[in-house]
N, C-alpha and C positions, 0 to 999 in steps of 0.2 A: 742818133735817133731822138727825136723830140719827145719830151715827156709831156702828154697831153693833160691840160687842165680839167678837173672835174667840176662842172658847172651844175649846181644843184637848186631845186626849187624852194621858194620861200613865200608861201602864201599870207603869212602873218609875221609879226615881229617874233613871237615865240618860235615859229617855224624856222625863221632866219637864224635864231640863236642855236637852235638844234642842229641845223645843217652846218654852221660854223663850227660848233663843238665836236662833231663826229668826222670832220676832216675835209670840209668842202674847200676846193681852192677859190671858188667864187660862187656867189648865190646870185639868182635873178628874181626880181620882184617887181611890183607895180604899185601906183597910186590907187586910191579909191575913186576912180571915175573912168570914164569911156576911153583914156588914152592907152589902156592896156586890155589885152585879149582875154583876160580872166576877170571881167568886171562883175563880180558877184557879191551879193550882201554878205557881210561877215569876213570878206577876204581883203587883202591889201593893206596899204599903209597910208596914213596921213602924212603931210610933209614933215610934221614934227617927229612922228614915228620913224620916218624914213632916215632923218638926220641922225637921230639916236642910234638906229640900226647900223648906219654906215660907220659911226664911231666905233660901235662894238665889233664890227667885222674887221675893221682896219687896225684895231688894237691887237687882233689876233692873227694878222697876216692874211685875211681873206678879202677877196675883191667884190664889190657890189655892182651889179649890172641892172639897169633900170629898163623895164619893157614900156616903150612907148610905140607899141607895134600894131596900132590900129590905124584907120584911114580917116582923117578929119572931114566931116561933111562940110559942105559949103557954108561959109559964113559963121563957122564955129572953131576956127583955128586957134583962138586965143588960148583955149584950154591946153592944146598941145605946146603952144609957145610958153605958157606959164610952167608947164611940167619941165620942159627943157631948161628954162631959167632956174628952177628949183635944183635940178640934178647938178647944173653947173656951179650953184652956190654952195651946195653941201659937199661937193668933191666926190661924186659917185666915179667909178672907174670906167664906165661906159654906159651909153644908152643903146637900146636894141630898137631899131626903127624900121618901118616898112614903107612908108609914105615919102615919096621924094620931096614933098614941101616940108616935112618935119626935118629931114636930113639936110636939105638947103639952109633952112633957118638956123639949125645947130651948127653947121660947118662955117657959116658966114659970121655968126655971132660969137661962137665959142670955138675958135680953130684949134684949141688945145684939148677940147672934149672929144674923147674917143668914141666913134661911131661903129657900131656892129649892124650888119643887115639882117633883120629878122627873117625866119623861115615864112613869114606871112608874105614877104615879097616874092616868093617862089622863084628865086633867081638861081638857075642850075646851069647855065651855059657860061663859057668863058667871056663871050661878048657882052651878056648881061652884067656879070660881076664886074668885069673891067670897066664898064659904064659907071656904075656906082662908085668904084674906087676913084677913077679919074675926075668925076664930077663932085663928089661929096667926101672924098677922103676916107671911105669905109676901110676899116682895118681887119674886120673878120665878116665871114658870111656864114649864117646858119643854113645848112643845106636842106632841101625838101627831102622827105622820107620815101622817096621814089627812086633813089640811085644805088646801084650796086657797088661794092668795095672797089671793083676795077674802075669803074666810072669815077668815083671820088679820087682814086689815085691819079687818074688822068687829068683831072680837073686841077688838083693840087699842084701838078707839074706845069700848069699853064697860067694860073692866075697869080696876080701880085698882091695877094693877101692871105690871111689865115682863114681855115675852114673849121667849122664846128658841126659834129653830127649828133643826132639823138641816139641813145643807147638803151633807153628803158623808159616805158610809160605808154601813154595813149598813142594809137597807131590808126589815125583817121586816114580814109583813102582820098578825101576830097583835096583838090589842089589848094594849099594853104593860101588864105587871103581871097579865095574866091567862092566860098561856100554861101549859098543863099537859101538853103533848105529851111532852117529854123526862122529865118526872115520872112519867108513865105507864109508861114503858120503864125508867127507870133507878131510880126511887124517890127521886131527888134533885130537889128543887124550884128551878126558875129563879127563882121569885119569893121564896122564903123562904131558900134555900141559896146563891143567887147564881150557879148553875153551870148552863149549858145545855149538855148533851152533855159532861159531865166526861171528862176525858182518860183516866182509869183505865177508863172504859166503852167506850173507842174502839178499834177494831181494823182493820188494813188487810191484805187478803189478795190475792194474785195466783194466777191460775189458770194452766193449761198453755199457754193462748193468750195470756198476758200481760195479760189483763184485770184490772183492779183493782176489788175490792169493798170498800166501806167498811161497817163494822158498828157497832152501838151494842148492847151487852149482847147480843151474839150475833145480833141482827136485822140483816139486810142492808138498809142505807139507800139505796145507790146502787151501781151498777156502771159502770166506765168503761173504754172501748176503749183500747188502747195509746197512741193519739195524742190521748186526752183528758187534762185535768189534773184529778186526783182532788181533790175538795172535802172540807172537813171535814164529817163526818156529823151533820147536825141534821134532825130529822124533817121540819120544815116545808119543808125544801129538798131532800128526797129524791125520787127517781123510783121509782114503783110500778106494778105490774101490777094491773089490775083488769078485771072482765069487760065493762065499759063502753068499754074502750080497748084497742087492740092494742099490744103492746110496753110499755116503761116510759114513764111521762109524770109531770110535776111535778103532783101533785094539789093542792099548796097554793101553792107559789111556786117559781119557778126561781131559781137563783143570779144575783143582779143587785144593783148598788149604787146608792145615791141620788147623783146629782151635779147640784146646783142652781146650778152656775157661771153659767150663762145667765140665771138668774132673780134674780141678786142685786140689780140695780138696782130691780126690782119689789118685792123683799122690803125693801129700804131705804125705798122710798116708802110701803109698808105700815106703816111705824113699828116694825118688828122691832128689839129692843134688843140681841140677841146672835145670833151665828151659831155653831152647833155642829158640830164635825167628830167623827165616830165613829171609833173604833179603837184602844181601849187594849190590844187583844190584838195590835196589829200592830207592826212593826219600827220602829226609830228611822229607817231610811231611808225608810219611808212617812210618818212624822211629819214629817221635814224637808222632803220634796218637797210633800206636801199642804198642810201649814201655810204653807210659803213661797209656794206658788201663790195661796192664798186671801188671805194678807196683802198681796201685791201687788195683787190684784184688788179688795180692799175700799178700799185706799189710793187706787187710781186712781179708783174711783167716787166717793169723797168729794172728790177733787180735781177733779171734773167732767170727767174723762177716760174714754175708752172702755176697759173693762178688758181686759187681756190674759189670755186664759184658757189656761192650760196644758193639755196632753194628759195626763189622768189614768187614761185607761181601762186601762192596763197594771196600775193598782193597785186595780182594782174587782174585786168577786166574780165569777167566771165571765167575767171582761173584757166585762161588759156594764153599761150604766148607764142610769138613768132619772131623770125629773124627778119622778116618782112623783105624788102626789095634789096637788102644789103647782099643776100646771096643769090637770088634770082628774082626776075621781075614776076615770075609766076608762082607767087607764094600762096595763093588760094586754090 
């Protein structure tokens, strides 16, 4: 039975150190530019910070995976090329890519640099994954959050590379790498600029009754009563009024987080090589608690013991959690 790696988020150098110290097998992080899909002010690493962080992690036996998981716009490939060059120079353990031009440059220029296929590539069929393995030497694929455990097991048996699945965190319903909703409103692309609902476009307003409205570029995305917690305004998780419904309703997806802790034994049996925790935008306290809980659970499973499952609902979006498509396609 394969012992899966625990892959943990690191939005900042301090977050990386927290994840390493609490028991991550690997951390994933990105540079402070459009090459990664969490390109937000105050997050991510300069090249110098990344180099120091790689040294810190390696001294403690932890791998560093760098997310180069956005799609270069025409004429701007140099930014992604420089990022690959930096990763090779400082000795990261793998890069996580979505675009075939980035994968092609990396595999031709640095044949010893390990390549993982990002969930942003949305590859979920044996044929698609085999293409990336054959053409670019991909060693691992991060699977989209639309597959059941039985589908994952069948895929593992067919493809010539490792698989990684999400087990906790954001649970968007959009096909990864294909979302254009916030681009429509803000003009900034999640897929190419790396920012969904950039902070400069976000505004919160209270009315006389103390209701909170969240807005994106002037458009109201949601409105919360005084006793409700106001979420961050992303279009796919906003409430809208429509002729077919009374009042506001979640047209796309209500705020909810993936929590696959109860399904870890099944995923281990399915042959999953790595478990991924989402949350590079979250706090060090979040990283410490979530990574620590899953570290203990994975270690218990591998020791043949019943895993102790910590209550993490307070850290979920909207204080709601789901096992998503892992159990059934009809989770809503």
